PDB file with SEQRES, HELIX, SHEET and CRYST1 records, atoms N, CA, C and O in Angstrom:
SEQRES   1 A   67  MET THR ASP GLU LEU ARG LEU GLN ILE ILE GLN GLU TYR          
SEQRES   2 A   67  LEU ASP GLY ALA SER LYS TYR SER LEU LYS ARG LYS TYR          
SEQRES   3 A   67  ASN LEU ARG ASP SER LYS SER ILE SER SER TRP MET LEU          
SEQRES   4 A   67  LYS PHE GLY ILE GLU ASN PRO TYR SER GLN PRO ILE PRO          
SEQRES   5 A   67  LEU ALA LEU MET PRO LYS LYS LYS ASN LEU ARG LYS LEU          
SEQRES   6 A   67  ARG ILE                                                      
HELIX    1 AA1 ASP A    3  LEU A   14  1                                  12    
HELIX    2 AA2 LYS A   19  TYR A   26  1                                   8    
HELIX    3 AA3 LYS A   32  PHE A   41  1                                  10    
HELIX    4 AA4 LEU A   53  LEU A   55  5                                   3    
HELIX    5 AA5 LYS A   59  ASN A   61  5                                   3    
HELIX    6 AA6 LEU A   62  LEU A   65  1                                   4    
CRYST1    1.000    1.000    1.000  90.00  90.00  90.00 P 1           1          
ATOM      1  N   MET A   1    -216.613-134.997 -28.572  1.00  0.00           N  
ATOM      2  CA  MET A   1    -217.385-135.268 -27.377  1.00  0.00           C  
ATOM      3  C   MET A   1    -217.597-133.946 -26.640  1.00  0.00           C  
ATOM      4  O   MET A   1    -216.668-133.154 -26.483  1.00  0.00           O  
ATOM      5  N   THR A   2    -218.800-133.728 -26.204  1.00  0.00           N  
ATOM      6  CA  THR A   2    -219.126-132.470 -25.527  1.00  0.00           C  
ATOM      7  C   THR A   2    -218.729-132.534 -24.048  1.00  0.00           C  
ATOM      8  O   THR A   2    -218.589-133.611 -23.468  1.00  0.00           O  
ATOM      9  N   ASP A   3    -218.554-131.355 -23.464  1.00  0.00           N  
ATOM     10  CA  ASP A   3    -218.265-131.285 -22.034  1.00  0.00           C  
ATOM     11  C   ASP A   3    -219.425-131.859 -21.223  1.00  0.00           C  
ATOM     12  O   ASP A   3    -219.213-132.438 -20.157  1.00  0.00           O  
ATOM     13  N   GLU A   4    -220.639-131.701 -21.722  1.00  0.00           N  
ATOM     14  CA  GLU A   4    -221.815-132.235 -21.029  1.00  0.00           C  
ATOM     15  C   GLU A   4    -221.721-133.761 -20.923  1.00  0.00           C  
ATOM     16  O   GLU A   4    -222.018-134.329 -19.871  1.00  0.00           O  
ATOM     17  N   LEU A   5    -221.312-134.420 -22.004  1.00  0.00           N  
ATOM     18  CA  LEU A   5    -221.170-135.874 -21.982  1.00  0.00           C  
ATOM     19  C   LEU A   5    -220.002-136.283 -21.076  1.00  0.00           C  
ATOM     20  O   LEU A   5    -220.092-137.268 -20.344  1.00  0.00           O  
ATOM     21  N   ARG A   6    -218.925-135.529 -21.133  1.00  0.00           N  
ATOM     22  CA  ARG A   6    -217.785-135.816 -20.250  1.00  0.00           C  
ATOM     23  C   ARG A   6    -218.221-135.752 -18.778  1.00  0.00           C  
ATOM     24  O   ARG A   6    -217.865-136.619 -17.980  1.00  0.00           O  
ATOM     25  N   LEU A   7    -218.989-134.724 -18.434  1.00  0.00           N  
ATOM     26  CA  LEU A   7    -219.475-134.588 -17.057  1.00  0.00           C  
ATOM     27  C   LEU A   7    -220.410-135.733 -16.674  1.00  0.00           C  
ATOM     28  O   LEU A   7    -220.405-136.192 -15.531  1.00  0.00           O  
ATOM     29  N   GLN A   8    -221.209-136.190 -17.634  1.00  0.00           N  
ATOM     30  CA  GLN A   8    -222.103-137.321 -17.383  1.00  0.00           C  
ATOM     31  C   GLN A   8    -221.280-138.583 -17.093  1.00  0.00           C  
ATOM     32  O   GLN A   8    -221.611-139.342 -16.182  1.00  0.00           O  
ATOM     33  N   ILE A   9    -220.215-138.806 -17.861  1.00  0.00           N  
ATOM     34  CA  ILE A   9    -219.358-139.966 -17.659  1.00  0.00           C  
ATOM     35  C   ILE A   9    -218.668-139.881 -16.297  1.00  0.00           C  
ATOM     36  O   ILE A   9    -218.573-140.874 -15.577  1.00  0.00           O  
ATOM     37  N   ILE A  10    -218.188-138.686 -15.953  1.00  0.00           N  
ATOM     38  CA  ILE A  10    -217.563-138.483 -14.640  1.00  0.00           C  
ATOM     39  C   ILE A  10    -218.553-138.809 -13.533  1.00  0.00           C  
ATOM     40  O   ILE A  10    -218.197-139.461 -12.551  1.00  0.00           O  
ATOM     41  N   GLN A  11    -219.798-138.358 -13.687  1.00  0.00           N  
ATOM     42  CA  GLN A  11    -220.814-138.621 -12.656  1.00  0.00           C  
ATOM     43  C   GLN A  11    -221.068-140.113 -12.514  1.00  0.00           C  
ATOM     44  O   GLN A  11    -221.226-140.612 -11.400  1.00  0.00           O  
ATOM     45  N   GLU A  12    -221.110-140.829 -13.628  1.00  0.00           N  
ATOM     46  CA  GLU A  12    -221.294-142.280 -13.558  1.00  0.00           C  
ATOM     47  C   GLU A  12    -220.123-142.934 -12.826  1.00  0.00           C  
ATOM     48  O   GLU A  12    -220.310-143.873 -12.051  1.00  0.00           O  
ATOM     49  N   TYR A  13    -218.917-142.430 -13.078  1.00  0.00           N  
ATOM     50  CA  TYR A  13    -217.737-142.947 -12.391  1.00  0.00           C  
ATOM     51  C   TYR A  13    -217.831-142.680 -10.890  1.00  0.00           C  
ATOM     52  O   TYR A  13    -217.551-143.562 -10.078  1.00  0.00           O  
ATOM     53  N   LEU A  14    -218.221-141.468 -10.530  1.00  0.00           N  
ATOM     54  CA  LEU A  14    -218.358-141.120  -9.114  1.00  0.00           C  
ATOM     55  C   LEU A  14    -219.482-141.896  -8.433  1.00  0.00           C  
ATOM     56  O   LEU A  14    -219.460-142.113  -7.222  1.00  0.00           O  
ATOM     57  N   ASP A  15    -220.463-142.311  -9.233  1.00  0.00           N  
ATOM     58  CA  ASP A  15    -221.573-143.102  -8.697  1.00  0.00           C  
ATOM     59  C   ASP A  15    -221.218-144.583  -8.548  1.00  0.00           C  
ATOM     60  O   ASP A  15    -222.023-145.370  -8.051  1.00  0.00           O  
ATOM     61  N   GLY A  16    -220.005-144.961  -8.981  1.00  0.00           N  
ATOM     62  CA  GLY A  16    -219.567-146.336  -8.750  1.00  0.00           C  
ATOM     63  C   GLY A  16    -219.199-147.150  -9.966  1.00  0.00           C  
ATOM     64  O   GLY A  16    -218.695-148.263  -9.819  1.00  0.00           O  
ATOM     65  N   ALA A  17    -219.431-146.639 -11.165  1.00  0.00           N  
ATOM     66  CA  ALA A  17    -219.048-147.390 -12.365  1.00  0.00           C  
ATOM     67  C   ALA A  17    -217.525-147.411 -12.484  1.00  0.00           C  
ATOM     68  O   ALA A  17    -216.856-146.437 -12.139  1.00  0.00           O  
ATOM     69  N   SER A  18    -216.989-148.513 -12.969  1.00  0.00           N  
ATOM     70  CA  SER A  18    -215.538-148.596 -13.124  1.00  0.00           C  
ATOM     71  C   SER A  18    -215.110-147.841 -14.391  1.00  0.00           C  
ATOM     72  O   SER A  18    -215.887-147.682 -15.333  1.00  0.00           O  
ATOM     73  N   LYS A  19    -213.870-147.389 -14.383  1.00  0.00           N  
ATOM     74  CA  LYS A  19    -213.348-146.702 -15.565  1.00  0.00           C  
ATOM     75  C   LYS A  19    -213.369-147.641 -16.761  1.00  0.00           C  
ATOM     76  O   LYS A  19    -213.666-147.220 -17.879  1.00  0.00           O  
ATOM     77  N   TYR A  20    -213.054-148.911 -16.530  1.00  0.00           N  
ATOM     78  CA  TYR A  20    -213.037-149.884 -17.619  1.00  0.00           C  
ATOM     79  C   TYR A  20    -214.422-150.043 -18.246  1.00  0.00           C  
ATOM     80  O   TYR A  20    -214.551-150.079 -19.469  1.00  0.00           O  
ATOM     81  N   SER A  21    -215.459-150.137 -17.407  1.00  0.00           N  
ATOM     82  CA  SER A  21    -216.812-150.304 -17.951  1.00  0.00           C  
ATOM     83  C   SER A  21    -217.252-149.058 -18.719  1.00  0.00           C  
ATOM     84  O   SER A  21    -217.935-149.162 -19.737  1.00  0.00           O  
ATOM     85  N   LEU A  22    -216.858-147.878 -18.229  1.00  0.00           N  
ATOM     86  CA  LEU A  22    -217.211-146.638 -18.930  1.00  0.00           C  
ATOM     87  C   LEU A  22    -216.434-146.515 -20.238  1.00  0.00           C  
ATOM     88  O   LEU A  22    -216.948-146.001 -21.231  1.00  0.00           O  
ATOM     89  N   LYS A  23    -215.199-146.990 -20.227  1.00  0.00           N  
ATOM     90  CA  LYS A  23    -214.388-146.994 -21.450  1.00  0.00           C  
ATOM     91  C   LYS A  23    -215.090-147.821 -22.524  1.00  0.00           C  
ATOM     92  O   LYS A  23    -215.189-147.400 -23.677  1.00  0.00           O  
ATOM     93  N   ARG A  24    -215.570-148.985 -22.142  1.00  0.00           N  
ATOM     94  CA  ARG A  24    -216.272-149.853 -23.099  1.00  0.00           C  
ATOM     95  C   ARG A  24    -217.616-149.260 -23.516  1.00  0.00           C  
ATOM     96  O   ARG A  24    -217.963-149.273 -24.697  1.00  0.00           O  
ATOM     97  N   LYS A  25    -218.368-148.744 -22.551  1.00  0.00           N  
ATOM     98  CA  LYS A  25    -219.710-148.216 -22.828  1.00  0.00           C  
ATOM     99  C   LYS A  25    -219.674-147.037 -23.795  1.00  0.00           C  
ATOM    100  O   LYS A  25    -220.521-146.925 -24.682  1.00  0.00           O  
ATOM    101  N   TYR A  26    -218.673-146.146 -23.616  1.00  0.00           N  
ATOM    102  CA  TYR A  26    -218.611-144.927 -24.418  1.00  0.00           C  
ATOM    103  C   TYR A  26    -217.507-144.958 -25.478  1.00  0.00           C  
ATOM    104  O   TYR A  26    -217.216-143.938 -26.103  1.00  0.00           O  
ATOM    105  N   ASN A  27    -216.894-146.124 -25.681  1.00  0.00           N  
ATOM    106  CA  ASN A  27    -215.829-146.286 -26.678  1.00  0.00           C  
ATOM    107  C   ASN A  27    -214.712-145.260 -26.507  1.00  0.00           C  
ATOM    108  O   ASN A  27    -214.280-144.620 -27.466  1.00  0.00           O  
ATOM    109  N   LEU A  28    -214.253-145.117 -25.255  1.00  0.00           N  
ATOM    110  CA  LEU A  28    -213.164-144.196 -24.976  1.00  0.00           C  
ATOM    111  C   LEU A  28    -211.849-144.853 -25.373  1.00  0.00           C  
ATOM    112  O   LEU A  28    -211.720-146.076 -25.323  1.00  0.00           O  
ATOM    113  N   ARG A  29    -210.870-144.035 -25.768  1.00  0.00           N  
ATOM    114  CA  ARG A  29    -209.564-144.585 -26.143  1.00  0.00           C  
ATOM    115  C   ARG A  29    -208.879-145.256 -24.973  1.00  0.00           C  
ATOM    116  O   ARG A  29    -208.328-146.348 -25.109  1.00  0.00           O  
ATOM    117  N   ASP A  30    -208.911-144.609 -23.831  1.00  0.00           N  
ATOM    118  CA  ASP A  30    -208.356-145.217 -22.625  1.00  0.00           C  
ATOM    119  C   ASP A  30    -209.065-144.651 -21.400  1.00  0.00           C  
ATOM    120  O   ASP A  30    -209.741-143.625 -21.469  1.00  0.00           O  
ATOM    121  N   SER A  31    -208.897-145.333 -20.295  1.00  0.00           N  
ATOM    122  CA  SER A  31    -209.600-144.929 -19.082  1.00  0.00           C  
ATOM    123  C   SER A  31    -208.942-143.734 -18.405  1.00  0.00           C  
ATOM    124  O   SER A  31    -209.503-143.175 -17.463  1.00  0.00           O  
ATOM    125  N   LYS A  32    -207.762-143.335 -18.870  1.00  0.00           N  
ATOM    126  CA  LYS A  32    -207.099-142.162 -18.310  1.00  0.00           C  
ATOM    127  C   LYS A  32    -207.840-140.878 -18.676  1.00  0.00           C  
ATOM    128  O   LYS A  32    -207.665-139.851 -18.020  1.00  0.00           O  
ATOM    129  N   SER A  33    -208.660-140.934 -19.713  1.00  0.00           N  
ATOM    130  CA  SER A  33    -209.426-139.761 -20.141  1.00  0.00           C  
ATOM    131  C   SER A  33    -210.285-139.230 -18.999  1.00  0.00           C  
ATOM    132  O   SER A  33    -210.394-138.018 -18.810  1.00  0.00           O  
ATOM    133  N   ILE A  34    -210.887-140.127 -18.246  1.00  0.00           N  
ATOM    134  CA  ILE A  34    -211.780-139.721 -17.161  1.00  0.00           C  
ATOM    135  C   ILE A  34    -211.010-138.920 -16.120  1.00  0.00           C  
ATOM    136  O   ILE A  34    -211.492-137.892 -15.645  1.00  0.00           O  
ATOM    137  N   SER A  35    -209.823-139.381 -15.766  1.00  0.00           N  
ATOM    138  CA  SER A  35    -208.998-138.644 -14.801  1.00  0.00           C  
ATOM    139  C   SER A  35    -208.610-137.280 -15.344  1.00  0.00           C  
ATOM    140  O   SER A  35    -208.599-136.295 -14.605  1.00  0.00           O  
ATOM    141  N   SER A  36    -208.294-137.219 -16.625  1.00  0.00           N  
ATOM    142  CA  SER A  36    -207.929-135.943 -17.254  1.00  0.00           C  
ATOM    143  C   SER A  36    -209.098-134.966 -17.219  1.00  0.00           C  
ATOM    144  O   SER A  36    -208.919-133.782 -16.934  1.00  0.00           O  
ATOM    145  N   TRP A  37    -210.275-135.462 -17.506  1.00  0.00           N  
ATOM    146  CA  TRP A  37    -211.460-134.597 -17.497  1.00  0.00           C  
ATOM    147  C   TRP A  37    -211.743-134.098 -16.085  1.00  0.00           C  
ATOM    148  O   TRP A  37    -212.133-132.946 -15.894  1.00  0.00           O  
ATOM    149  N   MET A  38    -211.548-134.960 -15.104  1.00  0.00           N  
ATOM    150  CA  MET A  38    -211.788-134.550 -13.718  1.00  0.00           C  
ATOM    151  C   MET A  38    -210.847-133.406 -13.344  1.00  0.00           C  
ATOM    152  O   MET A  38    -211.255-132.453 -12.681  1.00  0.00           O  
ATOM    153  N   LEU A  39    -209.608-133.502 -13.764  1.00  0.00           N  
ATOM    154  CA  LEU A  39    -208.658-132.406 -13.520  1.00  0.00           C  
ATOM    155  C   LEU A  39    -209.107-131.139 -14.230  1.00  0.00           C  
ATOM    156  O   LEU A  39    -209.062-130.047 -13.662  1.00  0.00           O  
ATOM    157  N   LYS A  40    -209.540-131.293 -15.475  1.00  0.00           N  
ATOM    158  CA  LYS A  40    -209.985-130.148 -16.276  1.00  0.00           C  
ATOM    159  C   LYS A  40    -211.138-129.407 -15.608  1.00  0.00           C  
ATOM    160  O   LYS A  40    -211.173-128.176 -15.601  1.00  0.00           O  
ATOM    161  N   PHE A  41    -212.081-130.163 -15.045  1.00  0.00           N  
ATOM    162  CA  PHE A  41    -213.256-129.551 -14.430  1.00  0.00           C  
ATOM    163  C   PHE A  41    -213.072-129.265 -12.944  1.00  0.00           C  
ATOM    164  O   PHE A  41    -213.987-128.768 -12.287  1.00  0.00           O  
ATOM    165  N   GLY A  42    -211.896-129.577 -12.416  1.00  0.00           N  
ATOM    166  CA  GLY A  42    -211.626-129.303 -11.008  1.00  0.00           C  
ATOM    167  C   GLY A  42    -212.366-130.220 -10.049  1.00  0.00           C  
ATOM    168  O   GLY A  42    -212.718-129.825  -8.938  1.00  0.00           O  
ATOM    169  N   ILE A  43    -212.600-131.451 -10.493  1.00  0.00           N  
ATOM    170  CA  ILE A  43    -213.317-132.424  -9.674  1.00  0.00           C  
ATOM    171  C   ILE A  43    -212.297-133.354  -9.041  1.00  0.00           C  
ATOM    172  O   ILE A  43    -211.499-133.979  -9.740  1.00  0.00           O  
ATOM    173  N   GLU A  44    -212.322-133.446  -7.726  1.00  0.00           N  
ATOM    174  CA  GLU A  44    -211.384-134.303  -7.012  1.00  0.00           C  
ATOM    175  C   GLU A  44    -211.816-135.756  -7.112  1.00  0.00           C  
ATOM    176  O   GLU A  44    -212.998-136.077  -6.985  1.00  0.00           O  
ATOM    177  N   ASN A  45    -210.845-136.626  -7.340  1.00  0.00           N  
ATOM    178  CA  ASN A  45    -211.130-138.047  -7.429  1.00  0.00           C  
ATOM    179  C   ASN A  45    -211.112-138.642  -6.016  1.00  0.00           C  
ATOM    180  O   ASN A  45    -210.056-138.711  -5.388  1.00  0.00           O  
ATOM    181  N   PRO A  46    -212.270-139.069  -5.519  1.00  0.00           N  
ATOM    182  CA  PRO A  46    -212.314-139.605  -4.152  1.00  0.00           C  
ATOM    183  C   PRO A  46    -211.639-140.970  -4.029  1.00  0.00           C  
ATOM    184  O   PRO A  46    -211.380-141.429  -2.917  1.00  0.00           O  
ATOM    185  N   TYR A  47    -211.351-141.622  -5.155  1.00  0.00           N  
ATOM    186  CA  TYR A  47    -210.758-142.950  -5.122  1.00  0.00           C  
ATOM    187  C   TYR A  47    -209.234-142.917  -5.115  1.00  0.00           C  
ATOM    188  O   TYR A  47    -208.597-143.927  -4.814  1.00  0.00           O  
ATOM    189  N   SER A  48    -208.645-141.777  -5.440  1.00  0.00           N  
ATOM    190  CA  SER A  48    -207.184-141.703  -5.403  1.00  0.00           C  
ATOM    191  C   SER A  48    -206.768-141.166  -4.046  1.00  0.00           C  
ATOM    192  O   SER A  48    -207.326-140.191  -3.542  1.00  0.00           O  
ATOM    193  N   GLN A  49    -205.796-141.810  -3.481  1.00  0.00           N  
ATOM    194  CA  GLN A  49    -205.320-141.405  -2.166  1.00  0.00           C  
ATOM    195  C   GLN A  49    -203.820-141.199  -2.238  1.00  0.00           C  
ATOM    196  O   GLN A  49    -203.123-141.952  -2.918  1.00  0.00           O  
ATOM    197  N   PRO A  50    -203.316-140.194  -1.549  1.00  0.00           N  
ATOM    198  CA  PRO A  50    -201.878-139.976  -1.557  1.00  0.00           C  
ATOM    199  C   PRO A  50    -201.141-141.134  -0.883  1.00  0.00           C  
ATOM    200  O   PRO A  50    -201.661-141.775   0.030  1.00  0.00           O  
ATOM    201  N   ILE A  51    -199.938-141.380  -1.347  1.00  0.00           N  
ATOM    202  CA  ILE A  51    -199.113-142.441  -0.773  1.00  0.00           C  
ATOM    203  C   ILE A  51    -198.427-141.897   0.481  1.00  0.00           C  
ATOM    204  O   ILE A  51    -197.744-140.875   0.409  1.00  0.00           O  
ATOM    205  N   PRO A  52    -198.595-142.557   1.620  1.00  0.00           N  
ATOM    206  CA  PRO A  52    -197.924-142.081   2.838  1.00  0.00           C  
ATOM    207  C   PRO A  52    -196.406-142.084   2.648  1.00  0.00           C  
ATOM    208  O   PRO A  52    -195.859-142.967   1.986  1.00  0.00           O  
ATOM    209  N   LEU A  53    -195.739-141.100   3.226  1.00  0.00           N  
ATOM    210  CA  LEU A  53    -194.294-140.984   3.081  1.00  0.00           C  
ATOM    211  C   LEU A  53    -193.572-142.248   3.533  1.00  0.00           C  
ATOM    212  O   LEU A  53    -192.539-142.603   2.965  1.00  0.00           O  
ATOM    213  N   ALA A  54    -194.092-142.922   4.530  1.00  0.00           N  
ATOM    214  CA  ALA A  54    -193.449-144.134   5.038  1.00  0.00           C  
ATOM    215  C   ALA A  54    -193.410-145.236   3.979  1.00  0.00           C  
ATOM    216  O   ALA A  54    -192.536-146.102   4.021  1.00  0.00           O  
ATOM    217  N   LEU A  55    -194.350-145.211   3.034  1.00  0.00           N  
ATOM    218  CA  LEU A  55    -194.398-146.242   1.996  1.00  0.00           C  
ATOM    219  C   LEU A  55    -193.648-145.850   0.729  1.00  0.00           C  
ATOM    220  O   LEU A  55    -193.442-146.687  -0.150  1.00  0.00           O  
ATOM    221  N   MET A  56    -193.240-144.600   0.626  1.00  0.00           N  
ATOM    222  CA  MET A  56    -192.512-144.131  -0.550  1.00  0.00           C  
ATOM    223  C   MET A  56    -191.121-144.749  -0.569  1.00  0.00           C  
ATOM    224  O   MET A  56    -190.478-144.861   0.475  1.00  0.00           O  
ATOM    225  N   PRO A  57    -190.648-145.152  -1.753  1.00  0.00           N  
ATOM    226  CA  PRO A  57    -189.291-145.706  -1.809  1.00  0.00           C  
ATOM    227  C   PRO A  57    -188.260-144.628  -1.502  1.00  0.00           C  
ATOM    228  O   PRO A  57    -188.449-143.456  -1.825  1.00  0.00           O  
ATOM    229  N   LYS A  58    -187.187-145.041  -0.882  1.00  0.00           N  
ATOM    230  CA  LYS A  58    -186.116-144.101  -0.575  1.00  0.00           C  
ATOM    231  C   LYS A  58    -185.436-143.676  -1.872  1.00  0.00           C  
ATOM    232  O   LYS A  58    -185.409-144.431  -2.844  1.00  0.00           O  
ATOM    233  N   LYS A  59    -184.896-142.478  -1.880  1.00  0.00           N  
ATOM    234  CA  LYS A  59    -184.312-141.902  -3.083  1.00  0.00           C  
ATOM    235  C   LYS A  59    -183.282-142.833  -3.726  1.00  0.00           C  
ATOM    236  O   LYS A  59    -183.243-142.950  -4.951  1.00  0.00           O  
ATOM    237  N   LYS A  60    -182.454-143.491  -2.926  1.00  0.00           N  
ATOM    238  CA  LYS A  60    -181.429-144.354  -3.489  1.00  0.00           C  
ATOM    239  C   LYS A  60    -182.011-145.595  -4.166  1.00  0.00           C  
ATOM    240  O   LYS A  60    -181.344-146.222  -4.989  1.00  0.00           O  
ATOM    241  N   ASN A  61    -183.259-145.956  -3.822  1.00  0.00           N  
ATOM    242  CA  ASN A  61    -183.896-147.132  -4.420  1.00  0.00           C  
ATOM    243  C   ASN A  61    -184.700-146.802  -5.669  1.00  0.00           C  
ATOM    244  O   ASN A  61    -185.203-147.709  -6.332  1.00  0.00           O  
ATOM    245  N   LEU A  62    -184.830-145.535  -6.000  1.00  0.00           N  
ATOM    246  CA  LEU A  62    -185.622-145.149  -7.177  1.00  0.00           C  
ATOM    247  C   LEU A  62    -185.029-145.708  -8.462  1.00  0.00           C  
ATOM    248  O   LEU A  62    -185.771-146.076  -9.372  1.00  0.00           O  
ATOM    249  N   ARG A  63    -183.708-145.776  -8.553  1.00  0.00           N  
ATOM    250  CA  ARG A  63    -183.071-146.309  -9.762  1.00  0.00           C  
ATOM    251  C   ARG A  63    -183.498-147.754 -10.010  1.00  0.00           C  
ATOM    252  O   ARG A  63    -183.665-148.164 -11.158  1.00  0.00           O  
ATOM    253  N   LYS A  64    -183.672-148.507  -8.960  1.00  0.00           N  
ATOM    254  CA  LYS A  64    -184.074-149.904  -9.097  1.00  0.00           C  
ATOM    255  C   LYS A  64    -185.478-150.004  -9.681  1.00  0.00           C  
ATOM    256  O   LYS A  64    -185.784-150.964 -10.388  1.00  0.00           O  
ATOM    257  N   LEU A  65    -186.335-149.024  -9.396  1.00  0.00           N  
ATOM    258  CA  LEU A  65    -187.711-149.045  -9.875  1.00  0.00           C  
ATOM    259  C   LEU A  65    -187.812-148.688 -11.358  1.00  0.00           C  
ATOM    260  O   LEU A  65    -188.754-149.109 -12.029  1.00  0.00           O  
ATOM    261  N   ARG A  66    -186.872-147.934 -11.867  1.00  0.00           N  
ATOM    262  CA  ARG A  66    -186.904-147.528 -13.278  1.00  0.00           C  
ATOM    263  C   ARG A  66    -186.431-148.668 -14.147  1.00  0.00           C  
ATOM    264  O   ARG A  66    -185.434-149.330 -13.860  1.00  0.00           O  
ATOM    265  N   ILE A  67    -187.170-148.879 -15.210  1.00  0.00           N  
ATOM    266  CA  ILE A  67    -186.797-149.954 -16.137  1.00  0.00           C  
ATOM    267  C   ILE A  67    -186.678-149.378 -17.534  1.00  0.00           C  
ATOM    268  O   ILE A  67    -186.372-150.106 -18.478  1.00  0.00           O  
TER     269      ILE A  67                                                      
END                                                                             
C-alpha cells in the first residue's frame, strides 16, 4: 500500500468515516493501522482525548485492572 493511499484513508477518517467502515472498504487487517499511519505522518487524531487525571485509576487499583 502506498503512502498516498494511506493518506487518502486518513483523510476519509478525518472527514467522518469510521475506522471499521474503512477497514472493510480497503480490506485492512485491523483498524489500528489508521492510528499507526497518523502517528507516522504526524497527524493528530482529533477524536482521541486524554483521560483526565481525576478519572485515572489509582496506582493501588491497577493490579485489579490487569487480567
